[in-house]
LOBA-51990 format. One line per field, with one value per atom (N, C-alpha, C): x negated, y, z negated; atom name; residue number from 1; residue in one letter. Coordinates in Angstrom, 3 decimals. Each point is the difference from the previous one (the first is absolute). Example, Ala and Ser with C-alpha at 12.3 -4.5 7.8 and 13.67 -1.06 7.14 Angstrom:
east	(-13.190; 0.890; -0.900; 0.350; -0.820; 0.770) .
north	(-5.690; 1.190; 1.200; 1.050; 1.190; 1.090) .
up	(-7.800; 0.000; 0.000; 0.720; -0.060; -0.730) .
a	(N; CA; C; N; CA; C) .
k	(1; 1; 1; 2; 2; 2) .
r	(a; a; a; s; s; s) .
***
This chain:
east	(-62.790; -0.563; 0.929; 0.268; 0.880; -0.364; 0.932; -0.393; -0.771; 0.059; -1.247; -1.557; -0.488; -0.969; -0.755; 1.634; -0.484; -0.420; -0.048; 0.162; -1.381; -0.397; -1.295; -0.591; -0.401; -0.772; 0.078; 0.740; -0.340; -0.549; 0.107; -0.382; -1.384; -0.326; -1.577; -0.540; -0.045; -0.263; -0.665; 1.221; 0.536; 0.496; 0.395; 1.299; -1.197; -1.085; -0.609; 0.376; -0.101; 0.118; 1.515; 1.164; 0.976; 0.435; -1.340; 0.033; 0.156; -0.057; -0.398; -0.856; -1.107; -0.968; -0.198; -0.769; -0.083; -1.178; 0.669; -0.808; -1.216; -0.879; -1.188; 0.735; 0.429; -0.445; -1.473; 0.461; -1.139; -1.306; 0.323; -0.944; -1.260; 0.859; -0.559; -1.300; -0.049; 0.329; -1.823; 0.322; -1.502; -0.553; 0.281; -0.841; -0.978; 0.501; -0.416; -1.233; 0.779; -1.688; -1.110; 0.279; -1.093; -0.933; 0.667; -0.481; -0.889; 0.450; -1.033; -0.747; -0.738; -1.133; -0.947; -1.171; -0.881; -0.867; -0.401; -1.523; -0.902; -0.071; -1.175; 0.170; -1.730; 0.782; 0.188; 0.187; 0.714; -1.233; -0.005; -0.975; 0.396; -0.635; 0.328; -0.241; -0.450; -1.018; -0.564; 0.358; -1.146; -1.750; -0.538; -1.036; -0.315; -2.008; -0.099; 0.497; -0.021; -0.267; -0.965; -0.510; -1.357; 0.614; -1.013; -0.361; -0.748; -0.138; -1.162; 0.044; -0.944; 0.012; -1.016; 0.351; -0.723; -0.454; -2.086; -0.367; 1.197; -0.732; 0.876; 1.010; 0.763; 1.869; 0.485; 1.097; 0.642; 0.988; -0.206; 0.891; 1.473; 1.165; 0.883; 0.148; -0.291; 0.601; 0.794; 1.038; 0.901; -0.117; -0.075; 0.889; 1.073; 0.896; 0.959; 0.841; -0.989; 1.216; 1.401; 0.808; 0.506; 0.091; -1.364; -0.053; 0.654; -0.012; 0.531; -1.116; -0.988; -1.063; -1.309; 0.377; -1.440; -1.622; -0.316; -0.537; 0.070; 0.116; 0.134; 1.353; -0.107; 1.664; 0.275; 1.339; 0.737; 1.113; -0.466; 0.921; 0.786; 0.601; 1.311; 0.063; -1.732; 0.244; 0.725; 0.604; 0.562; 1.076; 0.353; 1.417; 0.176; -0.445; 0.110; -1.069; -1.013; -1.417; -0.561; 0.236; 0.073; -1.516; -0.227; -0.969; -0.985; -0.291; -1.092; -0.576; -0.380; -0.788; -0.877; -0.688; -0.738; -1.185; -1.221; -1.223; -0.526; -0.577; -0.649; -1.664; -0.277; -1.579; -0.561; -1.414; -0.581; -1.155; -0.215; -0.997; -1.385; -0.846; -1.404; -0.293; -0.124; 0.045; 0.592; 0.315; 0.930; -0.523; 1.609; -0.273; 0.863; 0.382; 1.179; 0.175; 1.126; -0.027; 0.887; 0.344; 1.524; 0.646; 0.517; 1.149; 1.102; -0.003; 1.071; 1.660; 0.372; 1.643; 1.100; -1.290; 1.392; -0.439; -1.028; 0.384; -0.411; -0.540; -0.275; -1.913; -0.837; -1.455; -0.340; -0.681; -0.950; -0.868; -0.377; -0.677; 0.569; 1.604; 0.275; -0.575; 0.288; 0.772; -0.434; -1.379; -0.561; 0.657; 0.052; 0.403; -1.503; 1.063; -0.995; 0.096; 0.712; 0.083; 1.644; 0.162; 0.813; 1.361; 0.419; 1.448; -0.394; -0.997; -0.229; 1.357; -0.076; 0.484; 1.248; 0.469; 1.418; 0.402; -0.543; 0.412; 0.298; -0.750; -0.106; 0.970; 0.058; 1.795; 1.079; 0.116; 1.079; 0.539; -0.871; -0.253; 0.659; -0.348; -0.253; 1.729; 0.237; 1.638; 1.033; -0.266; 0.855; 0.322; -1.166; -0.452; 0.614; 0.015; 1.129; 1.151; 0.109; 1.750; 0.036; -0.192; 0.590; 0.015; -1.023; 0.386; 1.244; 0.910; 0.770; 1.181) .
north	(106.581; 1.289; 1.172; 0.881; 0.771; 1.430; 0.591; 1.456; 1.043; 0.108; 0.798; -0.579; -1.693; 0.381; -0.394; 0.107; 0.054; 1.913; 0.962; 1.195; 0.037; -0.257; -0.007; -0.467; -1.466; -0.022; 1.057; 0.267; 1.289; 1.061; 0.594; 0.612; 0.483; -1.502; -0.351; 0.076; -0.128; -0.308; -1.456; -0.298; -1.996; -0.467; 1.375; -0.500; -1.338; 0.353; -1.034; -1.644; -0.038; -1.348; -0.947; 1.330; -1.334; 0.830; 0.073; 0.041; -1.812; 0.094; -0.788; -0.254; -1.105; -0.137; 0.131; 0.362; 0.126; -0.628; -0.815; -1.036; 0.473; -0.464; 0.254; -0.107; 0.195; -0.501; -0.808; -1.142; -0.875; 0.968; 1.199; 0.576; 0.350; 0.733; 0.774; -0.982; -1.216; -1.067; -0.545; 0.087; -0.219; 1.332; 1.374; 1.047; -0.315; -0.526; 0.087; -0.782; -1.237; -1.731; 0.865; 0.962; 0.294; 1.053; 0.670; 0.849; 0.016; -1.494; -1.018; -0.398; -0.033; -0.732; 1.567; -0.556; 1.305; 0.349; 0.535; 0.697; 0.584; -0.831; 0.784; -1.700; -0.001; -1.439; 0.300; -1.306; -0.002; -0.614; 0.553; -0.827; -1.150; -1.227; -1.050; -0.120; 0.851; -0.053; 1.208; 0.050; 1.345; -0.333; -1.997; 0.148; -0.921; -0.357; -0.268; -1.831; -0.897; -1.111; -0.845; -0.883; -0.945; -0.786; -0.653; -1.269; -0.527; -1.229; -0.455; -0.636; 0.688; -0.212; -0.828; -0.671; -0.899; 0.386; -0.056; 0.519; -0.946; 0.858; -0.251; 0.072; -0.357; -0.160; 1.473; -0.178; 1.051; 0.467; 1.507; 0.242; 1.028; 0.190; 1.431; 0.364; 1.707; 0.270; 0.858; -0.058; 0.510; 2.097; 0.600; 1.138; 1.173; -0.777; 0.750; 0.031; -1.160; -0.620; -0.640; -0.462; -0.543; -1.657; -0.473; -0.925; -0.840; -1.145; -0.939; -1.092; 0.507; -1.211; 1.082; 0.943; 0.740; -0.267; 0.251; 1.424; -0.460; -1.876; -0.237; 0.839; 0.057; 0.062; -1.562; 0.442; -1.254; 0.529; 1.023; 0.103; 1.333; 0.660; 0.364; 1.408; 0.823; 0.985; 0.430; -1.727; -0.034; 0.418; 0.295; 0.828; 0.701; 0.537; 0.523; 1.882; -0.554; 0.715; -0.398; -0.045; -0.224; 0.787; 1.426; 0.682; -0.067; -1.469; -0.101; -1.238; -0.315; -1.174; -0.109; -1.807; -0.088; -0.043; -0.106; 0.652; -1.643; -0.591; -1.379; 0.325; -0.828; 0.080; -1.623; -0.439; -0.648; 0.397; -0.753; 0.037; -0.118; 0.037; -0.312; -1.650; 0.769; -1.280; -0.034; -1.780; 0.121; 0.871; 0.416; 0.720; 0.999; 0.979; -0.054; 1.123; 0.602; 1.987; 0.362; 1.017; 1.076; 0.343; -0.243; 0.409; 0.815; 1.343; 1.331; -0.757; 0.227; -0.249; 1.155; 1.277; 1.429; 0.526; -0.974; 0.833; 1.142; 0.584; 1.235; 0.150; -1.026; 0.004; 0.117; 1.107; 0.596; -1.301; -1.092; -1.156; -1.354; 0.445; -1.363; -1.178; -1.262; -0.706; -0.081; 1.185; -0.264; 0.903; 0.347; 0.924; 0.987; 1.343; 0.721; 0.845; -0.047; 0.382; 1.269; -0.246; 1.126; -0.141; -1.271; -0.365; 1.058; 0.327; 0.776; 1.383; 0.346; 0.982; 0.068; -0.761; -0.932; 0.348; -0.998; 0.268; 1.291; 0.651; 1.625; 0.862; -0.567; 0.859; -0.903; -0.830; -0.539; 0.246; 0.358; 0.618; 1.194; 0.742; 1.387; 0.330; -0.983; 0.019; -0.558; -0.777; -0.608; 1.630; 0.196; 1.143; 1.340; 0.215; 1.085; -0.205; -1.395; -0.428; 0.321; -0.339; 0.247; 1.670; 0.978; 1.265; 0.979; -1.617; 1.111; 0.629) .
up	(-121.603; -0.730; 0.038; -0.820; -0.212; 0.225; -0.001; 1.051; -1.085; -1.237; -1.045; 0.718; -0.355; 0.440; 1.366; 0.666; 1.729; 0.075; -0.524; 0.246; -1.036; -1.130; -0.668; 0.701; 0.626; 1.515; 0.519; 1.083; 1.177; -1.062; -0.483; -1.284; -0.181; -0.196; -0.556; 1.475; 1.354; 0.873; 0.670; -0.568; 0.211; 1.063; 0.701; 1.227; 0.798; 0.396; 1.013; -0.431; -1.231; -0.458; 0.251; 0.266; 0.249; 1.989; 0.575; 1.432; 0.619; 1.436; 0.357; 0.265; -0.303; 0.748; 1.988; 0.585; 1.059; 0.370; 1.180; 1.510; 0.360; -0.248; 1.248; 1.536; 0.589; 1.538; 0.259; 0.800; 0.636; 0.440; 0.816; 0.216; -0.957; -0.785; -1.113; -0.728; -0.163; -0.527; 0.778; 1.064; 1.082; -0.022; -0.620; 0.249; -1.340; -1.277; -1.495; 0.196; 0.612; 0.246; 0.789; 0.904; 0.965; -1.228; -0.983; -0.436; -1.103; -0.350; -1.617; 1.032; 0.894; 0.446; -0.737; -0.670; -0.639; 1.433; -0.148; 0.612; -0.562; -1.477; -1.104; -0.919; -0.007; -0.991; -1.937; -0.165; -1.157; -1.397; -0.937; -0.926; -0.381; -0.192; -0.462; -1.270; -0.186; -1.798; 0.304; -1.498; -0.541; -0.201; -0.083; -0.202; 1.216; 0.049; 1.439; -0.585; 0.973; -0.209; -0.256; -0.390; 0.055; 0.175; 1.531; 0.938; 0.265; -0.105; 0.580; 1.470; 0.848; 1.383; 0.457; 1.129; 0.201; 1.405; 0.022; 1.300; 1.643; 0.532; 1.739; 0.134; -1.272; 0.011; 0.616; 1.130; -0.043; -0.678; -1.085; -0.696; 0.824; -0.645; 0.661; -1.591; 0.025; -1.171; 0.258; -1.409; 0.423; -0.111; 1.366; -0.254; -0.186; 0.422; 0.223; -2.023; -0.816; -1.224; 0.211; 0.882; -0.466; 0.101; -0.337; 0.224; -1.326; -0.010; -0.779; -0.719; 0.472; 0.380; -0.885; -0.425; -0.021; -0.655; 0.257; 0.975; 1.703; 0.349; 1.044; 1.027; 0.947; 1.274; -0.311; 0.339; 0.139; 1.386; 0.270; 1.120; 0.135; -1.782; 0.282; 0.190; 0.888; 0.586; 0.762; 0.705; 1.643; -0.181; -1.467; 0.132; -0.800; -0.942; -1.017; 0.409; 0.590; 0.651; 0.698; 1.335; 1.345; 0.608; -0.522; 0.086; -0.047; -1.561; -0.983; 0.170; 0.952; 0.277; -1.555; -0.019; -1.450; 0.977; -0.556; -0.442; 0.290; 0.767; 0.018; 0.358; -1.201; 0.184; -0.568; -0.610; 0.590; -0.859; -1.667; -0.994; 0.969; -0.822; 1.204; -0.986; -1.597; -0.979; -0.913; -0.846; -1.150; -0.914; -0.181; -1.427; 0.013; -1.603; -0.827; 0.466; 0.542; 0.553; -0.824; -0.174; -0.811; 2.068; -0.314; 1.262; -0.579; 0.923; -0.635; 0.037; -0.374; -0.800; 0.285; -0.316; 0.308; 1.341; 0.806; 1.849; -0.054; -0.821; 0.499; -0.001; -0.119; 0.560; 0.786; 0.033; 1.667; 0.386; -1.279; 0.845; -0.191; 0.915; 0.229; 0.368; -0.497; -0.594; -1.648; -0.121; -1.808; -0.818; -0.934; -1.045; 0.435; -0.768; 0.479; -1.520; -1.193; -1.098; -0.138; 1.309; 0.603; -1.316; -0.385; -0.036; -1.908; -0.322; -1.357; 0.716; 1.723; 0.239; -0.396; 0.662; 0.480; -1.570; -0.941; -1.584; -0.881; 1.015; -1.416; 1.090; 1.247; 0.738; -0.154; -1.084; 0.251; -1.930; -0.861; -1.363; 0.128; 0.724; 0.880; 0.056; 0.842; 0.199; -0.927; -1.306; -0.209; -1.250; -0.800; -0.813; 0.770; 0.800; 0.816; 0.122; 0.502; -0.623; -1.107; -0.943; -1.559; 0.086; 0.128; -0.386; 1.034; 0.512; 1.322; -0.590) .
a	(N; CA; C; N; CA; C; N; CA; C; N; CA; C; N; CA; C; N; CA; C; N; CA; C; N; CA; C; N; CA; C; N; CA; C; N; CA; C; N; CA; C; N; CA; C; N; CA; C; N; CA; C; N; CA; C; N; CA; C; N; CA; C; N; CA; C; N; CA; C; N; CA; C; N; CA; C; N; CA; C; N; CA; C; N; CA; C; N; CA; C; N; CA; C; N; CA; C; N; CA; C; N; CA; C; N; CA; C; N; CA; C; N; CA; C; N; CA; C; N; CA; C; N; CA; C; N; CA; C; N; CA; C; N; CA; C; N; CA; C; N; CA; C; N; CA; C; N; CA; C; N; CA; C; N; CA; C; N; CA; C; N; CA; C; N; CA; C; N; CA; C; N; CA; C; N; CA; C; N; CA; C; N; CA; C; N; CA; C; N; CA; C; N; CA; C; N; CA; C; N; CA; C; N; CA; C; N; CA; C; N; CA; C; N; CA; C; N; CA; C; N; CA; C; N; CA; C; N; CA; C; N; CA; C; N; CA; C; N; CA; C; N; CA; C; N; CA; C; N; CA; C; N; CA; C; N; CA; C; N; CA; C; N; CA; C; N; CA; C; N; CA; C; N; CA; C; N; CA; C; N; CA; C; N; CA; C; N; CA; C; N; CA; C; N; CA; C; N; CA; C; N; CA; C; N; CA; C; N; CA; C; N; CA; C; N; CA; C; N; CA; C; N; CA; C; N; CA; C; N; CA; C; N; CA; C; N; CA; C; N; CA; C; N; CA; C; N; CA; C; N; CA; C; N; CA; C; N; CA; C; N; CA; C; N; CA; C; N; CA; C; N; CA; C; N; CA; C; N; CA; C; N; CA; C; N; CA; C; N; CA; C; N; CA; C; N; CA; C; N; CA; C; N; CA; C; N; CA; C; N; CA; C; N; CA; C; N; CA; C; N; CA; C; N; CA; C; N; CA; C; N; CA; C; N; CA; C; N; CA; C; N; CA; C; N; CA; C; N; CA; C; N; CA; C; N; CA; C; N; CA; C) .
k	(1; 1; 1; 2; 2; 2; 3; 3; 3; 4; 4; 4; 5; 5; 5; 6; 6; 6; 7; 7; 7; 8; 8; 8; 9; 9; 9; 10; 10; 10; 11; 11; 11; 12; 12; 12; 13; 13; 13; 14; 14; 14; 15; 15; 15; 16; 16; 16; 17; 17; 17; 18; 18; 18; 19; 19; 19; 20; 20; 20; 21; 21; 21; 22; 22; 22; 23; 23; 23; 24; 24; 24; 25; 25; 25; 26; 26; 26; 27; 27; 27; 28; 28; 28; 29; 29; 29; 30; 30; 30; 31; 31; 31; 32; 32; 32; 33; 33; 33; 34; 34; 34; 35; 35; 35; 36; 36; 36; 37; 37; 37; 38; 38; 38; 39; 39; 39; 40; 40; 40; 41; 41; 41; 42; 42; 42; 43; 43; 43; 44; 44; 44; 45; 45; 45; 46; 46; 46; 47; 47; 47; 48; 48; 48; 49; 49; 49; 50; 50; 50; 51; 51; 51; 52; 52; 52; 53; 53; 53; 54; 54; 54; 55; 55; 55; 56; 56; 56; 57; 57; 57; 58; 58; 58; 59; 59; 59; 60; 60; 60; 61; 61; 61; 62; 62; 62; 63; 63; 63; 64; 64; 64; 65; 65; 65; 66; 66; 66; 67; 67; 67; 68; 68; 68; 69; 69; 69; 70; 70; 70; 71; 71; 71; 72; 72; 72; 73; 73; 73; 74; 74; 74; 75; 75; 75; 76; 76; 76; 77; 77; 77; 78; 78; 78; 79; 79; 79; 80; 80; 80; 81; 81; 81; 82; 82; 82; 83; 83; 83; 84; 84; 84; 85; 85; 85; 86; 86; 86; 87; 87; 87; 88; 88; 88; 89; 89; 89; 90; 90; 90; 91; 91; 91; 92; 92; 92; 93; 93; 93; 94; 94; 94; 95; 95; 95; 96; 96; 96; 97; 97; 97; 98; 98; 98; 99; 99; 99; 100; 100; 100; 101; 101; 101; 102; 102; 102; 103; 103; 103; 104; 104; 104; 105; 105; 105; 106; 106; 106; 107; 107; 107; 108; 108; 108; 109; 109; 109; 110; 110; 110; 111; 111; 111; 112; 112; 112; 113; 113; 113; 114; 114; 114; 115; 115; 115; 116; 116; 116; 117; 117; 117; 118; 118; 118; 119; 119; 119; 120; 120; 120; 121; 121; 121; 122; 122; 122; 123; 123; 123; 124; 124; 124; 125; 125; 125; 126; 126; 126; 127; 127; 127; 128; 128; 128; 129; 129; 129; 130; 130; 130; 131; 131; 131; 132; 132; 132) .
r	(x; x; x; x; x; x; x; x; x; x; x; x; x; x; x; x; x; x; x; x; x; x; x; x; x; x; x; x; x; x; x; x; x; x; x; x; x; x; x; x; x; x; x; x; x; x; x; x; x; x; x; x; x; x; x; x; x; x; x; x; x; x; x; x; x; x; x; x; x; x; x; x; x; x; x; x; x; x; x; x; x; x; x; x; x; x; x; x; x; x; x; x; x; x; x; x; x; x; x; x; x; x; x; x; x; x; x; x; x; x; x; x; x; x; x; x; x; x; x; x; x; x; x; x; x; x; x; x; x; x; x; x; x; x; x; x; x; x; x; x; x; x; x; x; x; x; x; x; x; x; x; x; x; x; x; x; x; x; x; x; x; x; x; x; x; x; x; x; x; x; x; x; x; x; x; x; x; x; x; x; x; x; x; x; x; x; x; x; x; x; x; x; x; x; x; x; x; x; x; x; x; x; x; x; x; x; x; x; x; x; x; x; x; x; x; x; x; x; x; x; x; x; x; x; x; x; x; x; x; x; x; x; x; x; x; x; x; x; x; x; x; x; x; x; x; x; x; x; x; x; x; x; x; x; x; x; x; x; x; x; x; x; x; x; x; x; x; x; x; x; x; x; x; x; x; x; x; x; x; x; x; x; x; x; x; x; x; x; x; x; x; x; x; x; x; x; x; x; x; x; x; x; x; x; x; x; x; x; x; x; x; x; x; x; x; x; x; x; x; x; x; x; x; x; x; x; x; x; x; x; x; x; x; x; x; x; x; x; x; x; x; x; x; x; x; x; x; x; x; x; x; x; x; x; x; x; x; x; x; x; x; x; x; x; x; x; x; x; x; x; x; x; x; x; x; x; x; x; x; x; x; x; x; x; x; x; x; x; x; x; x; x; x; x; x; x) .
***
């Protein structure tokens, strides 16, 4: 790189691109790991899951939102959200139910329509982001 390009980069405030990257000490990386555990549920989807359930069978509904087998628990909460255990339920009859995916329902594990508020809040955030 010639000197004139270097001076232009410095004048533009691009000096940080020429610095050496700093290594993160191992102690700091373990602090980051413990902070990545969530204490609030994460929305797995915006709309509920339609699921056929069998009478007398025990189900574990994912309450944290980290499960890869939504809407049911796969144990992901143990590492990502240990303070949010799954909700276990046993239906009384064979039926099709709507299980909450936004994790904001007041009638867990069943959908109560709260996902409309979650969708609306997402729209408001995105619109506000456009006008900043």
